[in-house]
C-alpha positions in Angstrom: 188.0 186.9 119.0 188.1 190.5 118.0 187.6 193.4 120.1 186.4 196.9 119.3 185.2 200.0 121.1 182.2 202.1 120.1 182.7 205.8 121.0 179.7 208.1 121.1 180.3 211.8 121.5 177.1 213.6 122.7 177.5 217.3 123.6 175.1 218.5 126.2 172.4 220.8 124.6 173.3 224.4 125.2 177.0 223.9 125.6 179.4 225.9 123.4 182.1 223.9 121.5 185.5 224.2 123.2 187.0 225.9 120.2 184.4 228.8 120.4 184.5 229.3 124.2 186.3 232.2 125.9 189.0 231.1 128.4 186.7 231.7 131.4 183.7 229.8 129.9 184.4 226.3 131.2 181.8 226.5 133.9 178.9 224.2 132.9 175.6 223.2 134.6 175.8 220.0 136.7 175.2 216.9 134.6 174.4 213.5 135.9 175.1 210.2 134.1 171.4 209.4 134.6 170.2 212.4 132.6 168.7 211.6 129.2 170.5 213.0 126.2 170.4 213.1 122.4 172.8 211.0 120.4 174.5 212.7 117.4 177.6 210.7 116.4 179.0 207.2 116.6 182.7 206.3 115.9 184.1 202.8 116.3 187.5 202.1 117.7 189.3 198.8 118.2 192.0 197.1 120.3 195.5 197.2 118.9 196.4 194.4 121.4 196.6 193.4 125.0 200.4 193.1 125.3 202.0 195.7 127.6 205.6 196.8 127.5 208.1 198.9 129.4 208.9 202.3 128.0 212.6 202.6 127.1 212.6 206.2 128.1 210.7 206.4 131.4 210.8 202.7 132.5 207.1 202.8 133.2 204.7 200.2 132.0 202.8 201.0 128.8 199.1 200.4 129.1 197.1 198.6 126.5 195.1 201.2 124.5 192.4 201.1 121.9 192.6 202.6 118.5 191.3 202.1 115.0 193.0 199.3 113.2 192.5 197.0 110.2 193.6 193.4 109.9 194.8 192.3 106.5 195.1 188.6 105.7 197.7 187.0 103.4 195.4 187.4 100.5 195.1 191.1 101.2 191.4 190.8 102.2 190.3 192.7 105.3 188.2 190.7 107.7 185.6 192.0 110.1 185.2 190.4 113.5 182.0 191.0 115.7 182.4 193.2 118.7 178.8 193.2 119.8 175.8 190.9 119.1 174.2 191.3 115.7 171.0 193.3 115.3 169.0 190.1 114.9 170.5 188.8 118.2 169.7 192.1 119.9 166.1 191.9 118.7 165.7 188.4 120.1 167.2 189.6 123.4 164.9 192.6 123.7 161.8 190.5 122.9 162.9 187.8 125.4 163.3 190.4 128.2 160.1 192.2 127.4 156.6 190.8 128.1 154.6 193.9 127.2 154.4 196.0 124.1 152.1 198.1 121.9 150.1 196.2 119.2 149.0 198.3 116.3 146.2 197.0 114.1 144.1 198.7 111.3 140.5 199.7 111.8 137.9 199.1 109.1 138.5 202.5 107.6 142.3 202.1 107.6 143.3 204.0 110.8 146.1 202.6 112.9 144.9 201.5 116.3 147.4 200.9 119.1 146.8 199.0 122.4 149.0 197.7 125.1 149.3 193.9 125.1 151.2 191.1 126.8 153.1 188.7 124.6 155.2 185.5 124.7 157.5 184.1 122.1 157.6 180.8 120.3 160.9 179.0 119.5 161.3 181.1 116.3 160.7 184.4 118.1 157.1 184.8 116.7 155.0 186.8 119.2 152.1 185.0 120.8 149.2 187.2 121.9 146.1 186.6 124.0 142.8 188.5 123.7 139.1 187.8 123.6 137.7 186.9 120.1 135.2 189.7 120.6 137.8 192.3 121.4 138.5 195.3 119.2 141.9 193.8 118.1 140.2 190.5 117.1 137.6 192.4 115.0 140.3 194.3 113.2 142.1 191.1 112.3 138.9 189.9 110.5 139.4 192.9 108.1 143.1 193.7 108.0 145.6 191.0 109.2 148.6 193.3 109.0 149.9 194.6 112.3 153.0 195.8 114.2 154.3 195.1 117.7 156.6 197.5 119.4 158.6 196.5 122.4 161.0 198.7 124.5 163.6 197.6 126.9 164.5 200.0 129.7 168.3 199.9 130.4 170.3 201.8 133.1 171.1 205.4 132.2 167.8 206.1 130.4 168.8 204.0 127.4 165.8 202.4 125.7 166.4 199.7 123.2 163.6 199.5 120.6 162.3 196.6 118.5 159.4 196.8 116.1 158.0 193.5 114.5 155.8 193.8 111.5 153.7 191.0 110.0 150.3 189.4 109.9 148.2 188.5 112.9 146.2 185.3 112.8 144.5 182.7 114.9 146.0 179.2 114.6 143.7 176.4 113.6 145.8 173.4 114.3 144.9 171.7 117.5 148.4 170.6 118.4 149.8 174.1 117.7 147.1 175.6 120.0 148.2 173.3 122.8 151.9 174.3 122.3 150.9 177.9 122.4 149.0 177.4 125.6 152.1 175.8 127.2 154.3 178.8 126.0 151.8 181.2 127.5 151.6 179.3 130.8 155.4 179.2 131.2 155.7 182.9 130.5 152.9 184.2 132.7 152.1 181.3 135.0 148.5 181.2 134.0 146.3 179.1 131.6 144.3 180.7 128.8 141.7 179.4 126.5 143.0 178.2 123.2 140.6 180.4 121.2 142.1 183.5 122.8 145.6 182.9 121.3 146.9 184.7 118.2 150.3 184.6 116.5 152.2 187.3 114.6 154.0 185.9 111.5 156.9 188.3 111.4 157.9 189.7 108.0 160.0 192.8 108.9 162.0 193.8 111.9 163.3 197.3 112.8 165.8 197.6 115.7 167.4 200.6 117.3 169.7 201.0 120.3 167.8 204.0 121.8 165.1 206.6 121.3 166.1 209.0 118.5 168.6 206.7 117.0 168.3 205.5 113.4 167.0 202.0 113.3 168.4 199.0 111.4 166.3 196.7 109.3 166.7 193.0 110.2 165.8 190.2 107.9 162.8 188.2 109.2 164.6 184.8 108.5 167.8 186.1 110.3 165.6 187.2 113.2 163.9 183.8 113.5 167.2 181.9 113.4 169.0 184.2 116.0 169.3 183.4 119.7 169.0 185.8 122.6 172.1 186.7 124.5 173.1 184.1 127.2 173.5 186.9 129.8 170.1 188.4 129.3 168.6 187.1 132.6 171.5 188.4 134.7 172.3 191.7 133.0 170.5 193.8 135.5 172.2 192.1 138.5 175.7 192.4 137.0 175.2 196.0 136.0 173.9 196.9 139.5 176.7 195.1 141.3 179.4 196.8 139.2 177.9 200.3 139.6 177.2 199.9 143.3 180.2 197.8 144.5 182.9 198.0 141.9 182.7 201.5 140.5 186.4 202.0 141.1 187.1 199.0 138.8 184.8 200.5 136.2 186.7 203.8 136.3 190.1 202.0 136.2 189.1 199.8 133.3 187.9 202.9 131.4 191.2 204.7 132.0 193.4 201.7 131.0 191.4 200.0 128.2 190.4 203.2 126.3 192.3 206.0 124.7 189.8 208.8 124.5 192.1 211.8 125.1 189.6 213.2 127.6 189.5 213.2 131.4 186.7 211.1 132.8 184.9 212.4 135.9 182.3 209.6 136.2 181.9 206.2 134.6 179.0 203.7 134.9 178.1 200.5 133.2 174.8 200.5 131.2 174.8 197.1 129.5 176.7 193.8 129.3 176.5 190.9 126.8 178.5 187.9 125.7 181.0 190.0 123.7 181.6 193.0 126.0 180.0 195.8 127.9 178.9 199.5 127.4 180.1 202.3 129.7 178.6 205.8 130.0 181.2 208.5 130.8 181.0 212.1 132.0 184.0 214.1 130.9 185.6 217.3 132.3 185.9 220.1 131.7 183.9 219.6 128.5 180.9 218.2 130.4 180.2 215.8 127.6 178.5 212.4 127.9 180.2 209.6 126.0 179.3 205.9 125.5 182.2 203.5 125.1 182.0 199.9 124.0 184.7 197.7 125.6 185.0 194.1 124.4 185.8 191.1 126.5 189.2 189.4 125.7 187.1 186.4 124.7 183.4 185.5 124.4 181.7 184.7 127.7 178.9 182.1 128.1 177.2 182.7 131.4 177.1 185.0 134.5 180.1 183.3 136.2 182.2 183.6 133.1 181.3 187.3 132.7 182.1 188.1 136.3 185.4 186.2 135.9 186.3 188.2 132.8 185.5 191.5 134.5 187.6 190.6 137.5 190.5 189.6 135.2 190.2 193.0 133.3 190.1 194.9 136.5 193.1 193.1 137.9 195.1 193.8 134.7 194.1 197.4 134.8 195.2 197.7 138.4 198.6 196.1 137.6 199.2 198.5 134.7 198.1 201.5 136.8 200.6 200.5 139.5 203.4 199.9 137.0 203.6 196.2 138.0 204.6 193.9 135.1 201.5 191.7 134.2 201.8 188.4 132.4 201.9 188.5 128.7 198.8 188.0 126.6 198.2 187.0 123.0 198.0 190.1 120.9 194.4 190.6 119.6 194.0 191.6 116.0 190.8 193.3 114.9 189.3 195.8 112.5 187.4 199.0 112.6 183.7 198.0 113.0 
């Protein structure tokens, strides 16, 4: 299992770069980790390994750090290992966690018409919608079947993951399919609906982005339909809240030990966690910059208990390294710049 770190450097608007500041110009306005900010750059770093060692000069324990590295196999071919879920998996996770979105259909004269809707997903991730056959959306479908569905997932720290599904909207005719869709809707919203009120979006294109203002990635419709949502999706909010409220010292310690950013971190908070790792948001000083760091798990986790166990393990190792206690040896992790 590979491990890699995504490093996002986002200067606060209005700040002057350090190289252009006078010596007495380090004072900056108060910045909170919960403030929204623009993203301008992404750099990926990766683990060089987990093995720690004693310095021959100082006798102190050397902490595991993260840097850019490439693995070369015997046939001289570089191999990339995943450090975060694929865009298709991220799309399925966003759609699974959202139940409301904006449906955009076309009017008779070709104007886009957006309305808020509830939606559920079938086993292939196709959105299931419910509205009256006499509604405006239903009338639009009679003329133009093309549509788009936009969903947005609110994450801690003002991050908003986006997913746009484009395809054709139609009313199913098969009786058995209608019954299945009724069951899907009842499980999602706890209420029964008439079978004539159900519509399905046949997805043809998918656009996914990590946040507002970030460039989106196109996802193949077949890859989207075959992907699965992250196994931690239902417990993400609880884990993130617990870590930020009860274990903020561990977050700060993990950040100091598991990363090599060459900056002093004033605040650190967790914003997301999945089966392959977690994202931290950092406030640095004296630059007053906000960074986002991706820290991978030593191995893939499968559920909430497994994730909490890995976080405890990483926090314990970070504490031992910080205190210069000799930790047990770990297998060296080889990975590549992502």
